[in-house]
N, C-alpha and C positions, 0 to 999 in steps of 0.2 A: 441753619436758619436761612431766611430769604432776604433778598434785596429787591424791592418792588420798584419798577421803573415805569414812568408815565409815557404818554403818546410820543412816538418817534417821528412819524411822517417823513421818512427818508433821510433823516439827518444822521447818517452813519458815523461821521467824524465826531459829533457830539456824543454819540452813544459809546464809541470806543474810548473817548477821553473819560467818560463817566465810569465805564467798566474798569479802566485802569486805576482811577481814584479809589474804586471800591476794592481793589486788590486782585482783580481778575487778570490772568495772563493768557495770551494766545499761544496755544500749542497745537500743532498739526491743523491749523486753520480754525480752531474752536477755542473760545474763551472758557477757561476753567478757574476755579478758586482752590488754592492749596488747603483751605480749611473745610472744603466740602460745601461751601455756601452755594445757593442757587439763586438765579434771577427769576422774578415773576413779572412778566410783561402784561400791561393793561390794554393792549390792542392799539389800533390805528398806526400800523407800520407803513402804510402806503400813502400816495398822493402828496402833492405840494413840494416835497423836499428834493435836493439835488442828487441823492444817491439812494433811490428807493429799492432798486434791485439788490444793491449791496447790503442794504439793511435787512431785506428779507432773507438773504443767504445767511447773514450773521445770526439772526434770531432763530431761524429754523434749524441751523446747525447746532446751536446751543440746546434747543429743545430735543432734537433727535439724539443728542449725546447724553441726555439726562441732566444737563447743567442748567436747564431753565424750563419753565412752564409758561404758557401764554393763553390768554383768552381773546375772544373776538371783539373787535371794535366796530363801530358803525361803518367805517370806510371799507373794512373787509367784507362786511355784509352787503354794502352797496355794490361792491365790485362783483360779488357773486350774482346779485340780482341783475346788474347791468349786462352780464355776459350769459345769463341763462334764458333761453327762449321760453316765452309763455305759449305753449303749444295749443292751449284752449282758446285764448283770445287774440293770439298773434302778438308780434313785437317781443318785448323782453319784460322781465319783472321789475326793471327800473327803466324809466323813460330815457330816450336818447335825444332829448332836447338840448339846446345850447347850454343851459345851466348845468345839467348833469355831465355833459361832455367836458365842460371847462373844469369841473371838480376832479375829473378822472384822467384828463388828457396827459398830465405829466407822467403818470405811471405808465401809460401806454407808450409814450414817446421813449421812455428809458428802456423799454423792452424791444425797441425797434429791430435790433440786430440779435436779439435773443428770444425770438418769438416762441421757440420750443419750450422755454422755461415757464412762460406765463400760465399755461394750463396746469402745470405742475404745482405752482403756488396757489392757484384758484382751488384746486382739490384739497390742498392743505388748509386753506381758509375754512372749508366746510367741516373740517374735523375739530376746529377750535371751539371750546365750550363757551356758553354765554355768561357763565359765572364760575367762580371757584370758591370752595370753602374747605378749610381744615379745622382742626381743634383750636387753632390760635387766631385765625383771621379769615376775612372774606375779600374777594375781589369781584368787581363788576366794571364794565366800561363806563356807564353813565349813571345808573340809578339802581340802588338796591331796594326793592319793594318785596317784603316777605310774601305777599300774596302771589306776586309774579314768580318768585323763586319756587314756591310750592307748586305752582302750576307747571313750571319747567321740569321739576323733579318727577312729577307724576305723568307728564304727557309728552315732553320733548324727546324725540328719538334721533335728532340730528337734521341737518339740512338735506332736503330732497325736493324734487319738483312738486310733490304733493303738499309738503309743508309750505313751500313758497306760494303755492296757489291759495292756501288758507291765509297766510300772512299778508297776501296782496290785497285782500278785501278788508276795508276799514271797519266793517261791521263784525268781523270775527275776532275772537279773543286773541288768536295768534298775532294779529296785527298790533294790538295794543301792548301785549307783553313784549314783543320784539322792539317796537318803537320806543317804549319807555325804558327798557333795560339797556338798550344800546344808544339812545339819543336823549333820554331824560324826559322829565315831565314838564309840560307847559300849561300856561293859563292865558286866556284872552285878556288884553288890556281894556280898561273901561273907556268909554266916551270917545271911541275912535282914535285913541292914542297909538303911536307907532314909533319905531326906531330903526336905524340902519345897523345891520350886523357887520361882522368883521369882513365880509365879502361885498358889502355895499347893498345887500338886499334889504328892502323895506319889510319889516315884520310887525304884525299886530298881536303877536303872542310873545310872552317872556318865558324863558326857562325858569323853573323853580329851583331855588337853592335849598334842596331838601336836607342838606347838611347844616344849614344855618343854625347857630346856637342862639343868637339874638333874633327874635321874631316879633318885634313890635311894630315895625313900619314896613311898607311895601319895598322900600329900598334895601332892607335887610334880607328880604325873602325872594326877590326877583332879580335875575341877571339882567344887566343893562337896562335897569328900570328907568323910564322917562322921568326927568327931573320934576315934572309937574306933580307926580304922585309919590316921589321917593320918600318924602317926609310925612306922608299921610299915614295915620295909624291904621293897622289892619282891623277891620270890624271883628267883634268877638264871635260872630257866627260864621266866619270864614275858616276854611280848612285848607292847609297846604301840607303835602306829604312831608313827613319828618322821619328821621332815623333815631330810634330810642334804645337799641340793643347795646349791651356792654361789649360784645365782641367787635373789634375794629373792622371796618370795611374800607378798602382802598379803591379809588376810581380815578379816571382821567376825564377827557372830553371837553372840559369847560373853558379852556383858554384863559386861565387866570394869569395875572401879571404881577411883577415885582418878585420879592423874595418869598420863598415858601413859608407859610404859617399854618398852624393847626387851628382852624376855626371851630372845629367840633372835636372833642376828645376821642370819639369813636368813628368818625366819618371824615376821611382825609383825602383830599384831591391832590393828585400828582401831575396834573397837566398845567405847565407854566409856559405854554406858547412857544416852544422851540422853533416852530415853523413860521412864527411871526416876530422873530428877533428876540424871543425870550430865552429860557434856559430849560435844559433837560434835567429832570429831578428824579432822584431815587430816595426811597425811605428804607433805611436799614433796620431790620428787626433783630433783636437780641433778647434772649431769655436769661436773666441773671438773678440768682438767689430768689427765684420764684416770681420776679417782676418781669413784665413785658415791656421792653424798652424800644422806643422809636426815635430815629434820628435822621434828619435830612442830609443828603449829600448831593452837591451839584457843582 
């Protein structure tokens, strides 16, 4: 069975501690489990943390050896876009303004004396799937939308300049599918309301808690909801994306705080802000006597 691990963001010491708690042992430079268990990584390996390069080596070595699988996070996708020239319009598929540079600079800095390795990892990022599903569970970095997943199954052939050109234009379906799958769904706040996010940027849109089980007020359905509307009841004619399937889906991305909790029985977030003083979290999956058991380890 699998042990699913949330966003790492270059915190390799926390990752190694967690792997050891889970019973993995490092042999010949690769973490393995004596019972044949595998790790499933939810993406966002890079940016922010103190040992990004070491994190990438650890995760990729586990994947290459068959001891882990991994999906793409928005930070890996952003890195691909940041470094891929847009030959038709000039520049790159991700802006090189101060905001984007600040988000990515720590990764570049840590490869300063290992420049030959960075293209190697960029090419690996391109091979990471945007979602994963087997008979027991699903994984996605930010949001599982069945319509988006169906589109990806039928149309997505991997990262290429052609795909990036399509995904670059906001009017194309590729843009919306990638944006919401890797970054989540958002909704505009009413009456000019705004809030400051974790990086201090002022935002006028809130991310939707599509996994929310209680959905009566705006505070229950919106991330970082302004206090002014947090206790306001959601109008009956409003629609916010929800997950209603029985098969569990695991995701990261949302910078949750505190101790891990299961807010929705089938939609479970494993990002608890390790890069902002929080914890790195795993969910251990076990099948016993026909039951599917889930337990947090951190």
